[in-house]
N, C-alpha and C positions, 0 to 999 in steps of 0.2 A: 196444974197449968203445964199443958201439953208441948213438948221442945220441937221445933223443925230446925235441921243444920242447913244453912244456906252459906256455899263455901265456892270461891273461886276456881276455876278450871278451864284455860281458854283455849286447850289442845286435846287431842285424844290419842296422849301418848301415855302409853300401858301403866309407866312406873308412875308419873305424875297422878292419873286415875286413882291406882289403886291406893296412895296416899292418902287423897282428898276424901275417897271414901272412907277408908279406914278411919279420917279423923270427922267426917258425919257421922258416923254410927258411933263412935264415942262420944262425941257430942250430944246425944239423945239418950246416952246412958245403958247405950247396946254394948254387951261384950264380943267381939266377933271368936274370941276363946269358947264361947256357948255354940258354935257351929260343930264343936268335937262330936265326933261318931253320930252326927246327925244326917240323915238325907234331907238336901237343901232344893226344893225346886224354886229353880229360876223360870219367873215369867217375864219375858221381856214384850215389846210390842212388834210384832211381826207380821203388821196389817197384811201383807202382799209382797209379790217379788221385785222390789225394787234395789237398784245401787246405793251404798251406804252415802252416797254424797247428796243423795233425795230429801233427806232427813225424814224419810215418812218412818223410818222403823228404829229401834233401839241401835245404836252403833255396834257394832262389832266389838270395837276395842274396849267399850264401857262393859260388854257382856264377859270379855276377857277378864276384866280387872278384877269384877265380882267373883267370877270362877277361881280366880286366883287367889282371893281373899279369902273365899270358902276351901279350897284346897289347903291352904297353909295352915288353916285353923283347925284341921281335922275332919273338915265335912265332904259330905259327895254331892257335888253338884248333878243337877238333873235337869236339861232343858224343857218346858213343859207350854206347849202355846198353840192356838189354833187360829191359823190364818183364815181370811175372809172365807174364802172359796177353793183355793190350790193348796196342794200338801204341802204339809210341814216340810217335808224332804226337799222338794222343790223350791221352795222360801228360803230356807237353807243355803241353799247353795246359790240363788241368785242376791241375798242378802250379804254374804259375804263370812257366813257364820260356818261353812263346812270347815276350812283351815283351824277354826278355832276348837270345833267339835273334835276333830280329828288331833289336832295338837296336845289339846290339855285332857284327852280320852273323857270328855263330856259323855255321859249319857243321853239319850235323846228319849223321852217319853212315848209309850205308845199311845197316842189322843185317841182312839175310836172308842174303846169301852168307856160305857156312860155309869153313872150311878147318881140317884136321888140323893140332894142336900137339902133338908128339911130346917126351917125357921120359923118358928111359931109364931115370931112376933113382927113377922113382914107385913106390910101397907097391903099387898096385893096376891104376891107370890109365896105361898109358905112351901111349896115345893119345888126345886129348881134342878134341873137335870145338867150335870157337868161331866166334865172329862175322868175319868175315874184316877189318873195318874195324878191329881190331886189330894185324893183320898192317901196314897201312898207316900207321902212326904213328912215331916217332923218340921217342917218349917216353910213358908212360903217366900220369896223374895222378890216383891213387883217392882220391875224396871219399866216403870213407863217412860215415853217419849213426849217434852214438853212443847203440844201442838195446838193450833187451833183447829175449830170443829165446825162445820158449816152447820152441824144439827142440835149438839150440845154446847156451842160455842166454846168451850176449852175441851181437849183431851187430855187427861194429867192419870191418876192415881188409880182416882175411882173408875173412871171409863175405861183404863187399860185392864180391869179385872174382867171384862166383857170377853175378854180372851179365853176364859176358862170355860166358855160354852161351846161345844162343838161346831166346826166349821159352818154350814151353811143355816143350820139351827138359829145362828144370830140374826140371818135376814128374817127368818120366820118369827122372831123375836119383834123384829120392827114391823111387823105385819100386825102383831098382837098390839103393841103399844106404839101405834104411830106419831101421837103428837109427842113433841121434845118434853114438856115438862112430865107427861106421865112414863115415857120411856126413862128418864132420869130418876124417877120415883123408884123404877124397876131395878135401877143399877145400884141404888141404894139398898134395897131390899136382896141383891145381890151380895153386896159388900157385909151386909149385916150375918147373911146365911154363912159365907166365909169367914167370919168370924166367930162366929157362934154356933154352927151348923154342924161343926166336925167334932166327935167325942172320942181322946178329949180334944179341947181346943188347940188349933195351931196356930203357933205365933206367926204374926204377919209385919215384915220391914219392906217400906218402899223407899227406893232409890232412883231418882229421875235423871234422867241424862236432859239436861239443859245446855250442854256444852253447845251443840248448834240446834236451836229448835226448829220451829216453822211457824209462820204467820201467814194473815191474807186466808185464802181456802182451802185450807186445811180440812181433814188428816189426812190426804192423799197427795199425789202428784200435780193437783191444782193448787197446790199451798206452796210457798217460798221458803228455801230454807232458809234461817236467820239466825247468825252467831249471838251468845248470849253469852257464853262461858261462865257457867254455875251448875253446880250438883248441888239437889236437895235431898234430903235425907229424913225420914220418921214413921213414927210407929202408927201415925193417925192420918188415912190417905186423903180425909176431907180437911184437915188442919194443913197438910202437904200442898193441896191443891191449893186451897187459900193463899199460901204465900208464893206459889206459881202465879197465880193472878195478879197478886199485888206487884210481882216482879215485873211483868210485862205490860200491866196498866191497861189489861184487860177489867171490866165491869163486872165485878162479883154478881151485881145483880141478874144477868143474863145467864149466869152459870148455877143451874139448881142442884146439881149434885155436892155444890158447897151449900146453898141458901136452905137447902132440902136436908142436906146433912148435918145444919147445924140442930135441925128438930128434931135428931132421931137420938134416941140413949144410948147407942152403939160409941157415938161419935162425940169428938169436941163441941160444945153448947154454943160456941160465941168467937167472935177473932178475938177477943179480949182475954179469950182462955188461952191463946197461941204467945208462945216466946221463942222468936228466932235467936238462934245461936250463928255463932261464926261470923259471918260479914254481915254487911246492912243491905237491905235493900235499894238503897239510894246508890250504895257505890256497883254495885253489879246491873242495874236496870238497862235494859237496851234501851238504844232511841230509836224511834219511828216504829213502835209493834206494832203490825198493822192487824186488827180484829178482823174475824170474817164480817161479810156485809150481814147487815141483818137479815133477817128472814120473817117477814110480816106474815103473820096467820100459824108461824109453828110454835107459838107460846102466847099465854094468854086465854082471854076468853074466844078470840076469833077462830082459832084451829078446832072449837068443838061445836060451831055453828056452821060451820062453811059444807056443802052438799059438793057432789062429785064438779058437775058442772061448774057452779060458783067459784069454786076455789081456783077454778084456773084463769079468772079476772083478779082474785084478790091474794094470790098464792104464789111466790116465786115459782119455777117449774126447772128439771133440767134438760137442756137440750143439747144434743150431741153437735158438734162443728166438723164439716167436712174441710179435708187439707191436713187435720192431725188425726183423725179415727183412721184405724187400720181395720175395723170389721175384725177384730179378736171375740167379739161378743162375750166378755168376759162381765159386760153391764148388765145381760140377757142372763147368765147362768147365776149372780148372785140378787136379783130382782126380785122381793118377797112377794111382789104384787103380781107378776107377770105381764108387767106393764111395757114389756120391751121385746119386740118381734125382729123379726129377720129385715133386710131392709126394703123399703115400701114398693118399688117397682125396679125394672130392669136399668141399670145405669146410677142407679144412687148409692154413694158411699158414705151412710152412715145407717145406722138401725132405726127403725120405726117404734117412735115412743107413742104408747097410747094413754094421754093426759088424764084423760077422766078416772082411767086405774090408780093411776099412781098417786102414791102415798105420801111423798116427797119426803121420805126418807134419806135421799140424797146420797142411797150406797153406790151408786153407780157412778157421781163424782166422785167421791172417796176410792172407789177401786179401779178406774181407767190408769193403765199405766201409760197413756200419751197424754192425761190433762185435756182429752178431747171433749168432755162433757163441762157445761159451764152452767150456772144459774143465768136464767133468764128473767128480767124482774116482770113482775104481775102487772097490767095496766092501772090496775085501783089499787098499789099497794100502799099508794098515801093515806086512803081509807083505814086499811087494816092497821097502820100506824099508831090509829086511836086507841085500838085495842091492847096495843103492844104485844 
């Protein structure tokens, strides 16, 4: 039986967070005393440079609480993360982490060197290059934020591991595996590699910030902060994500990192093998948690059948909105397909999108600091719903 701790925590008060996280660790049988003399790599969700109130990143006080637990039990905390395209130093400043890094004397890893991680049992990618910083830790603490996601439906513990991939290489992976199901399978290959590719293997613990999550069109500024008041802790990322989906009422059938994860040998095999300890889902479930809008053609048979022209009729597309866009062109920087160009003509106030090139990864929606890029429903999306 795989245990997942689900505990109430309504506020980002450091002392309360520490107590709850410690209870969560002990609830799954993990001894915090085992941090002693270990180099503990902390991997939060620092997608981009946003204020903590936007609920895009793992809250800085949540990070502080984990840092203090590690230090108080004799471990050495190391911050390691790859934002989508901005420098880690800049994102740390904007996301409210810099004072904590300084006050708690947290080492910030150099994320530029990379090293290949091999996993012979992968479905497709048996060799994945990740930031070398993760090789230099003794244990990895994965600190995801509970959010919706316009491509993978939910971003949780499995999806947060995408941040071990350096910067813009993440966008290139979207180009290689643009379909949502294939992308989720690749994420599971990555999770398997992180579990079994290191020699010797490194323990991993997943501690989810669900004090304030995000619903709607997440995981970036297009989503809406949603108070949930919970902390989840587990040793199995798929199991923890299943509990998070149950908590929010998201349809697990739309989250292939969970359904596909059940079929992998390195993870829990079914929901029946998961036991929740602590609070009940019914006690903590938020009201009216909104899933992302379904994206016809991004899952199921349809995504494999559409050509570059026909997909503009059948698949939702990202469209920048005048009035909110500041022409910062972060969308252009992160676009793996090169589908975003400078403003179309003099006087325009939004970038020009070539939707024939667009692969519908929605990275531009995810990364826009002004929530100025939205999904425009396809004209014939009703037909793609037949394919699911």
